[in-house]
VOGU-3710 file (C-alpha; in Angstrom, 3 decimals, decimal comma):
1> mlilyaflsa> -0,032/-0,069/-0,152  2,818/2,410/1,239  4,594/2,000/-2,074  0,870/3,342/-4,084  1,342/6,165/-2,072  5,234/7,037/-3,329  4,335/6,496/-7,019  1,418/8,924/-6,800  4,227/11,935/-4,668  5,830/10,771/-7,671
11> livslislig> 3,434/11,494/-9,834  2,589/14,340/-8,260  5,945/15,783/-8,474  6,569/15,352/-11,952  2,975/17,938/-12,331  4,804/20,029/-10,331  6,944/20,838/-14,258  3,856/21,853/-15,723  4,226/24,640/-13,735  6,439/26,751/-16,006
21> vftlsikkea> 3,499/27,441/-17,962  2,333/29,947/-15,361  4,863/32,329/-15,472  4,904/33,461/-18,854  2,671/36,128/-18,117  4,302/37,177/-15,083  7,081/40,558/-15,431  10,429/39,014/-14,418  10,958/41,588/-11,588  7,274/40,259/-10,250
31> lnkivhvlva> 8,881/36,821/-11,036  12,372/36,748/-9,251  10,241/38,021/-6,199  7,944/34,987/-6,391  11,047/32,300/-6,528  13,175/33,811/-3,567  10,817/33,357/-1,720  10,261/29,808/-3,181  13,300/28,818/-2,126  12,927/30,248/1,344
41> favgglfgda> 10,788/28,150/1,896  12,453/25,195/0,249  15,166/25,958/2,290  13,459/25,645/5,469  11,691/21,786/4,192  15,047/20,907/3,171  17,188/21,252/6,514  13,819/20,372/8,251  13,484/16,907/6,322  16,993/16,195/6,687
51> iihlipeafk> 17,322/17,529/9,878  14,289/16,468/11,781  12,974/13,668/9,783  16,084/11,774/8,024  18,523/12,045/10,454  16,461/10,461/13,094  15,215/7,607/11,219  18,862/6,952/10,632  20,113/6,594/13,822  16,940/4,969/15,346
61> tnpnslsvsl> 17,431/2,029/12,097  21,213/1,623/12,629  22,947/1,496/15,970  26,577/2,455/14,480  26,642/6,438/14,851  29,578/6,777/12,604  28,528/4,649/10,022  25,709/7,013/9,509  27,779/10,276/9,968  29,328/8,958/7,430
71> lillgififf> 26,675/8,072/4,903  25,564/11,619/5,533  28,794/13,126/4,790  28,825/10,417/1,941  25,415/12,025/0,350  26,570/15,846/0,750  29,959/14,356/-1,652  27,985/12,266/-3,550  25,494/15,849/-4,757  28,182/17,969/-5,046
81> gmekilrwrh> 30,584/15,472/-6,949  26,979/14,646/-9,437  26,620/19,018/-10,068  29,652/19,085/-11,297  30,292/16,013/-13,918  26,219/17,124/-14,558  27,472/20,855/-15,009  24,088/21,817/-12,218  24,072/25,622/-12,172  20,694/25,657/-9,826
91> chesdcpehh> 20,111/29,271/-11,175  16,869/30,585/-9,892  16,314/33,579/-12,274  14,035/32,788/-15,121  16,727/33,807/-18,117  19,895/32,701/-15,918  22,265/34,234/-18,720  24,788/31,130/-18,547  22,483/28,495/-19,513  21,062/29,747/-22,883
101> hlatmnlvgd> 23,044/27,337/-24,717  22,549/24,165/-22,314  19,238/23,537/-23,159  20,272/19,183/-23,705  22,548/20,121/-20,585  19,415/21,002/-18,497  17,412/18,432/-19,692  20,052/15,450/-19,066  20,834/16,875/-15,685  17,293/17,403/-14,673
111> avhnfidgli> 15,996/13,712/-15,271  18,819/12,382/-13,213  17,759/14,699/-10,992  14,179/13,649/-10,953  15,646/10,647/-11,222  17,072/10,412/-7,846  13,881/12,602/-6,625  11,855/9,239/-6,717  14,228/6,446/-5,395  14,248/9,157/-2,303
121> igvsfmvslp> 10,049/8,673/-2,743  10,068/5,616/-2,394  12,220/4,420/-0,280  10,910/7,373/2,022  7,792/5,559/1,853  9,426/1,836/2,529  10,109/3,336/5,587  6,771/4,591/6,773  3,904/7,029/6,061  4,979/9,756/7,799
131> lglattvavv> 8,811/10,156/6,269  7,257/9,052/3,060  4,890/12,796/3,191  7,632/14,819/4,470  10,085/13,673/2,666  7,473/14,714/-0,459  6,740/18,263/0,218  10,627/18,469/1,197  11,131/17,548/-2,465  8,009/19,029/-4,084
141> lheipqevad> 9,453/22,795/-2,253  12,780/22,649/-3,912  11,245/21,633/-7,296  9,036/24,475/-7,515  11,975/27,030/-8,127  13,606/24,495/-9,879  10,999/23,793/-12,787  10,462/27,567/-13,286  14,650/28,110/-13,381  14,749/25,188/-15,898
151> fgvliyagvp> 11,716/26,383/-18,355  13,292/29,864/-18,258  15,804/27,893/-19,360  14,149/25,739/-22,010  12,859/28,909/-22,891  15,551/31,266/-23,239  17,947/28,689/-25,392  14,637/28,471/-28,369  12,423/26,010/-27,479  9,480/26,274/-28,463
161> vkkalgynfl> 7,056/26,730/-25,529  4,809/23,681/-26,188  7,628/21,309/-26,485  9,524/23,087/-23,333  6,531/21,577/-21,005  7,169/18,372/-22,567  10,434/17,832/-22,643  10,209/18,937/-19,140  7,230/16,505/-18,469  9,495/13,847/-19,997
171> sallavlgva> 12,213/14,411/-17,311  10,174/15,113/-14,381  8,225/11,286/-15,459  11,371/9,597/-14,372  10,790/10,610/-10,675  8,188/7,178/-11,366  11,550/5,350/-12,582  13,164/6,309/-9,793  10,421/4,743/-7,128  9,910/0,788/-9,528
181> maalvgkyvt> 13,605/1,478/-8,679  13,368/1,905/-5,193  10,756/-0,794/-4,707  12,879/-3,628/-7,236  16,422/-2,745/-5,217  15,075/-2,566/-1,614  13,182/-5,831/-2,414  16,745/-7,414/-2,975  19,045/-5,684/-0,965  18,275/-6,148/2,374
191> nfsdllipit> 18,771/-2,840/4,971  18,460/-0,147/1,537  16,830/2,045/2,523  19,437/2,337/5,649  22,029/3,050/3,152  19,695/5,704/1,565  17,733/7,953/4,096  21,079/9,009/5,706  22,213/9,669/2,054  19,393/11,496/1,008
201> aggfiyiags> 19,852/13,953/4,658  23,679/14,568/3,284  21,999/15,642/-0,549  19,377/17,800/1,057  21,682/19,305/3,158  24,426/19,945/0,494  21,165/21,380/-1,575  19,721/23,537/0,748  23,594/24,739/2,201  25,435/25,077/-1,554
211> dlipelhhqt> 22,927/25,882/-3,926  19,768/27,274/-2,044  20,947/29,531/0,493  23,575/31,250/-1,947  20,678/32,800/-3,955  19,069/34,015/-1,177  22,246/36,429/-0,259  21,285/38,144/-3,800  18,306/40,283/-2,345  20,840/41,823/0,983
221> qishflkqli> 17,999/44,411/2,391  16,618/44,052/5,436  13,150/43,585/4,539  14,331/40,400/1,860  16,118/38,695/4,673  13,080/39,188/7,314  10,714/37,909/4,606  13,920/34,591/3,789  13,274/33,923/7,663  9,953/34,022/7,865
231> fillglgimv> 10,016/31,488/4,634  12,091/29,455/6,258  10,318/28,948/9,378  7,222/28,510/7,583  9,462/25,449/5,660  11,093/23,639/9,032  7,378/24,529/10,482  6,202/22,264/7,606  8,315/19,273/8,772  7,670/20,240/12,132
241> lllflg> 3,819/19,618/12,018  4,568/16,747/10,009  5,435/15,231/12,855  2,212/14,443/14,223  1,028/12,284/11,547  3,022/9,630/12,985
//
Protein backbone atom coordinates (compact mmCIF):
# COMPACT_ATOMS: atom_id res chain seq x y z
CA UNK A 1 0.00 0.00 0.00
CA UNK A 2 2.78 2.45 0.89
CA UNK A 3 4.45 1.94 -2.49
CA UNK A 4 1.21 3.13 -4.15
CA UNK A 5 1.48 6.35 -2.13
CA UNK A 6 5.07 6.63 -3.34
CA UNK A 7 4.02 6.34 -7.00
CA UNK A 8 1.25 8.89 -6.49
CA UNK A 9 3.70 11.28 -4.80
CA UNK A 10 6.19 10.88 -7.66
CA UNK A 11 3.42 11.63 -10.17
CA UNK A 12 2.49 14.79 -8.26
CA UNK A 13 6.14 15.84 -8.26
CA UNK A 14 6.25 15.19 -12.03
CA UNK A 15 3.19 17.37 -12.65
CA UNK A 16 4.99 20.29 -11.01
CA UNK A 17 7.10 20.45 -14.20
CA UNK A 18 4.07 22.05 -15.92
CA UNK A 19 4.18 25.03 -13.55
CA UNK A 20 6.49 26.86 -15.93
CA UNK A 21 3.64 27.84 -18.26
CA UNK A 22 2.11 29.99 -15.52
CA UNK A 23 5.25 32.13 -15.38
CA UNK A 24 4.92 33.36 -18.98
CA UNK A 25 2.49 36.14 -18.07
CA UNK A 26 4.46 37.29 -15.01
CA UNK A 27 6.88 40.19 -15.31
CA UNK A 28 10.53 39.40 -14.62
CA UNK A 29 10.75 41.55 -11.46
CA UNK A 30 7.63 40.00 -9.94
CA UNK A 31 8.75 36.50 -10.92
CA UNK A 32 12.13 36.96 -9.26
CA UNK A 33 10.42 38.01 -6.02
CA UNK A 34 8.14 34.98 -6.10
CA UNK A 35 10.98 32.60 -6.88
CA UNK A 36 13.19 33.90 -4.06
CA UNK A 37 10.34 33.41 -1.58
CA UNK A 38 9.91 29.84 -2.85
CA UNK A 39 13.66 29.27 -2.52
CA UNK A 40 13.54 30.38 1.13
CA UNK A 41 10.57 28.05 1.69
CA UNK A 42 12.53 25.20 0.10
CA UNK A 43 15.55 25.87 2.33
CA UNK A 44 13.39 25.38 5.42
CA UNK A 45 11.75 22.29 3.97
CA UNK A 46 14.98 20.58 2.94
CA UNK A 47 16.85 21.37 6.16
CA UNK A 48 13.77 20.42 8.17
CA UNK A 49 13.30 17.08 6.44
CA UNK A 50 17.00 16.23 6.72
CA UNK A 51 17.43 17.20 10.37
CA UNK A 52 13.96 16.57 11.83
CA UNK A 53 12.96 13.43 9.90
CA UNK A 54 15.71 11.69 7.94
CA UNK A 55 18.68 11.88 10.32
CA UNK A 56 16.72 10.79 13.44
CA UNK A 57 15.24 7.90 11.39
CA UNK A 58 18.74 6.91 10.24
CA UNK A 59 20.07 6.81 13.81
CA UNK A 60 16.98 4.94 15.00
CA UNK A 61 17.41 2.11 12.49
CA UNK A 62 21.21 1.97 12.66
CA UNK A 63 22.80 2.02 16.13
CA UNK A 64 26.26 2.56 14.62
CA UNK A 65 26.49 6.35 14.81
CA UNK A 66 29.81 6.47 12.95
CA UNK A 67 28.46 4.67 9.88
CA UNK A 68 25.38 6.91 9.79
CA UNK A 69 27.53 10.04 10.05
CA UNK A 70 29.79 8.81 7.25
CA UNK A 71 26.77 8.05 5.05
CA UNK A 72 25.47 11.59 5.61
CA UNK A 73 28.84 12.97 4.56
CA UNK A 74 28.83 10.59 1.59
CA UNK A 75 25.49 12.05 0.53
CA UNK A 76 26.95 15.55 0.59
CA UNK A 77 29.90 14.51 -1.57
CA UNK A 78 27.74 12.47 -3.96
CA UNK A 79 25.54 15.47 -4.69
CA UNK A 80 28.59 17.69 -4.99
CA UNK A 81 30.10 15.28 -7.50
CA UNK A 82 26.90 14.98 -9.53
CA UNK A 83 26.63 18.74 -9.71
CA UNK A 84 30.16 18.94 -11.06
CA UNK A 85 29.74 16.11 -13.56
CA UNK A 86 26.41 17.31 -14.94
CA UNK A 87 27.39 20.99 -14.71
CA UNK A 88 24.28 21.72 -12.73
CA UNK A 89 23.83 25.32 -11.72
CA UNK A 90 20.72 25.73 -9.57
CA UNK A 91 20.09 29.23 -10.91
CA UNK A 92 16.62 30.23 -9.75
CA UNK A 93 16.31 33.21 -12.05
CA UNK A 94 14.00 32.64 -15.01
CA UNK A 95 16.61 33.86 -17.51
CA UNK A 96 19.91 32.59 -16.10
CA UNK A 97 22.26 33.59 -18.97
CA UNK A 98 24.84 30.82 -18.55
CA UNK A 99 22.09 28.30 -19.32
CA UNK A 100 21.03 29.78 -22.66
CA UNK A 101 23.17 27.36 -24.66
CA UNK A 102 22.73 24.38 -22.34
CA UNK A 103 19.17 23.20 -23.05
CA UNK A 104 20.28 19.62 -23.66
CA UNK A 105 22.58 19.51 -20.65
CA UNK A 106 19.82 21.05 -18.55
CA UNK A 107 17.39 18.29 -19.56
CA UNK A 108 19.94 15.56 -18.87
CA UNK A 109 20.78 16.98 -15.46
CA UNK A 110 17.11 17.46 -14.61
CA UNK A 111 16.29 13.88 -15.68
CA UNK A 112 18.93 12.44 -13.36
CA UNK A 113 17.82 14.81 -10.61
CA UNK A 114 14.18 13.67 -10.96
CA UNK A 115 15.14 9.99 -11.01
CA UNK A 116 17.03 10.45 -7.74
CA UNK A 117 14.05 12.33 -6.27
CA UNK A 118 11.85 9.34 -7.13
CA UNK A 119 14.35 6.95 -5.61
CA UNK A 120 14.40 9.01 -2.43
CA UNK A 121 10.59 9.22 -2.26
CA UNK A 122 10.25 5.48 -2.83
CA UNK A 123 12.72 4.56 -0.10
CA UNK A 124 11.14 7.03 2.35
CA UNK A 125 7.70 5.50 1.90
CA UNK A 126 9.23 2.04 2.37
CA UNK A 127 10.21 3.17 5.88
CA UNK A 128 6.93 4.82 6.91
CA UNK A 129 4.03 6.96 5.70
CA UNK A 130 5.05 10.06 7.72
CA UNK A 131 8.65 9.92 6.45
CA UNK A 132 7.43 9.47 2.88
CA UNK A 133 5.08 12.44 3.12
CA UNK A 134 7.72 14.65 4.75
CA UNK A 135 10.25 13.81 2.05
CA UNK A 136 7.69 14.38 -0.71
CA UNK A 137 6.87 17.82 0.70
CA UNK A 138 10.58 18.68 0.86
CA UNK A 139 11.06 17.55 -2.75
CA UNK A 140 8.00 19.53 -3.89
CA UNK A 141 9.21 22.71 -2.18
CA UNK A 142 12.54 22.40 -3.96
CA UNK A 143 11.05 21.37 -7.31
CA UNK A 144 8.80 24.42 -7.74
CA UNK A 145 11.60 27.02 -8.09
CA UNK A 146 13.76 24.45 -9.88
CA UNK A 147 11.11 23.74 -12.53
CA UNK A 148 10.51 27.48 -13.05
CA UNK A 149 14.25 27.84 -13.69
CA UNK A 150 14.40 24.79 -15.99
CA UNK A 151 11.46 26.03 -18.05
CA UNK A 152 13.11 29.44 -18.35
CA UNK A 153 16.35 27.83 -19.56
CA UNK A 154 14.55 25.96 -22.35
CA UNK A 155 12.53 29.00 -23.47
CA UNK A 156 15.58 31.25 -23.62
CA UNK A 157 17.47 28.52 -25.44
CA UNK A 158 14.90 28.83 -28.23
CA UNK A 159 12.77 25.79 -27.47
CA UNK A 160 9.07 26.41 -28.32
CA UNK A 161 6.74 26.64 -25.32
CA UNK A 162 4.82 23.40 -26.04
CA UNK A 163 8.02 21.45 -26.61
CA UNK A 164 9.62 22.95 -23.49
CA UNK A 165 6.64 21.82 -21.41
CA UNK A 166 6.72 18.37 -23.00
CA UNK A 167 10.46 17.90 -22.50
CA UNK A 168 10.22 19.10 -18.90
CA UNK A 169 7.33 16.75 -18.16
CA UNK A 170 9.03 13.72 -19.73
CA UNK A 171 12.14 14.50 -17.72
CA UNK A 172 10.06 14.83 -14.56
CA UNK A 173 8.38 11.45 -15.13
CA UNK A 174 11.71 9.80 -14.34
CA UNK A 175 10.73 10.34 -10.70
CA UNK A 176 8.15 7.57 -11.20
CA UNK A 177 10.90 5.35 -12.59
CA UNK A 178 12.96 6.17 -9.51
CA UNK A 179 10.16 4.92 -7.26
CA UNK A 180 9.95 1.71 -9.29
CA UNK A 181 13.71 1.24 -8.96
CA UNK A 182 13.52 1.79 -5.20
CA UNK A 183 10.79 -0.85 -4.90
CA UNK A 184 12.74 -3.32 -7.05
CA UNK A 185 16.11 -2.85 -5.38
CA UNK A 186 14.52 -2.81 -1.94
CA UNK A 187 13.31 -6.38 -2.47
CA UNK A 188 16.79 -7.73 -3.11
CA UNK A 189 19.14 -5.44 -1.17
CA UNK A 190 19.04 -5.89 2.59
CA UNK A 191 18.71 -2.64 4.56
CA UNK A 192 18.58 -0.59 1.34
CA UNK A 193 16.58 2.14 3.06
CA UNK A 194 19.08 2.21 5.95
CA UNK A 195 21.77 3.15 3.44
CA UNK A 196 19.83 5.62 1.33
CA UNK A 197 18.07 7.59 4.11
CA UNK A 198 21.27 9.14 5.59
CA UNK A 199 22.69 9.66 2.08
CA UNK A 200 19.46 11.50 1.22
CA UNK A 201 19.82 13.65 4.34
CA UNK A 202 23.32 14.63 3.25
CA UNK A 203 22.05 15.43 -0.23
CA UNK A 204 19.26 17.65 1.10
CA UNK A 205 21.72 19.47 3.35
CA UNK A 206 24.01 20.02 0.37
CA UNK A 207 21.23 21.34 -1.88
CA UNK A 208 19.86 23.69 0.78
CA UNK A 209 23.25 24.94 1.96
CA UNK A 210 25.23 25.03 -1.27
CA UNK A 211 22.65 25.75 -3.97
CA UNK A 212 19.73 27.54 -2.36
CA UNK A 213 21.08 29.69 0.47
CA UNK A 214 23.59 31.47 -1.83
CA UNK A 215 20.62 32.52 -4.00
CA UNK A 216 19.07 34.23 -0.97
CA UNK A 217 22.19 36.36 -0.51
CA UNK A 218 21.46 38.16 -3.80
CA UNK A 219 18.93 40.25 -1.88
CA UNK A 220 20.63 42.16 0.93
CA UNK A 221 17.91 44.50 2.21
CA UNK A 222 16.74 43.93 5.78
CA UNK A 223 13.13 43.59 4.58
CA UNK A 224 14.14 40.78 2.22
CA UNK A 225 16.13 39.10 4.98
CA UNK A 226 13.11 39.13 7.30
CA UNK A 227 10.85 37.78 4.55
CA UNK A 228 13.36 35.02 3.77
CA UNK A 229 13.65 34.13 7.45
CA UNK A 230 9.87 33.92 7.81
CA UNK A 231 9.55 31.54 4.86
CA UNK A 232 12.49 29.42 5.99
CA UNK A 233 10.75 29.07 9.36
CA UNK A 234 7.48 28.23 7.59
CA UNK A 235 9.26 25.44 5.71
CA UNK A 236 10.69 24.15 8.98
CA UNK A 237 7.26 24.49 10.60
CA UNK A 238 5.68 22.21 8.01
CA UNK A 239 8.29 19.57 8.74
CA UNK A 240 7.56 19.85 12.48
CA UNK A 241 3.80 19.52 11.85
CA UNK A 242 4.38 16.39 9.79
CA UNK A 243 5.86 14.76 12.90
CA UNK A 244 2.33 14.53 14.31
CA UNK A 245 1.35 12.19 11.46
CA UNK A 246 3.43 9.55 13.18
